[in-house]
N, C-alpha and C positions, 0 to 999 in steps of 0.2 A: 455490570459482569459482561460484556460485547468482549471488554479486552481481554479479560482471565478466559473466556474462553478461546478468542483469536491465541494467546499465548500461546494453552494448551494444545490445538492445533498443531501451531508453528515446529511444538517439542515434537511433535509426535506423527505427523505429514510431511511428505515433499510438498516444494514450495507451492505449485500450482493446484495441489489436492489444498493444501490449506489455503488458497488464497480461492478457489473456488468455491471453499465452504464457507467465509469468509465475505465475500462479495452474497452471493446467494442465503445465506443465513441471518448474517451480523448487520444486513441490511432492511430499509422496509423502505417501498419497494427493493423483492432482490436487485443486484444487480448486474447487466447480463455478465457471460461466463467472455464475451467479444475484450471486455475490461479487463480482465489477467493479462493477457503480453504489456501493456498500459501500465500495469499496475508490477508486475517483473521490471518492466524498463526504470520507469521512476527509485524501485527498491534499490535497484544497483547501482541507480546512477548516485542516489541520497547514500548510496555506506561510501561510493568514493570522496562522497563530499562536493559532489555537484547541484545546488537545491535551486540553481535556476535558468535550468534548462528550459525551456519550453519543447514540449512532445503535446502532439495531433490527437485528442482522444478520436475514439469511433463514431461519437456524436457531435462528429464536426470540430469542438469547439480546441481552442488552444490555450494548454495549463503548462503552468510554470511545476516543475519536480515535486518544490513544499507543498503547492496549491493541491497537489496529485496525491500525495504523503496524508494529506490533513483529512482532505474530502472522503478518501476512500481509505479514511482511519489505517493508516498500515503501517504504524508506530511499530506494533506488536514485531515485523515483517525487517525492522530494520535493525543493524547492529548495536549494541547498547550506547557506544560512542557517539556514533552519528546521531540517536534518537536524545541524550540528554543535549550535545548541541542544534539538533532543532528546538529544544527549550525554551533556551538558555534567548536564543535570535528574537 
């Protein structure tokens, strides 16, 4: 159900608003707003086909773009071609 809701929000809201809703309402416990810029960067890089770049998270952890997309369940925010490519890996 969460993915369907995220897809609906992506289609109706600006990316930042959709991410704020997704991280705050589609996760338990909610993920803090400070993760929105990280999510946006991961989405941008993933859509460019860059999956192994390391990004430092607000909590100090360092994760790959792919791990951020997976951990924050951001697949609904990806271009369809990039999402299918991630599924194949």
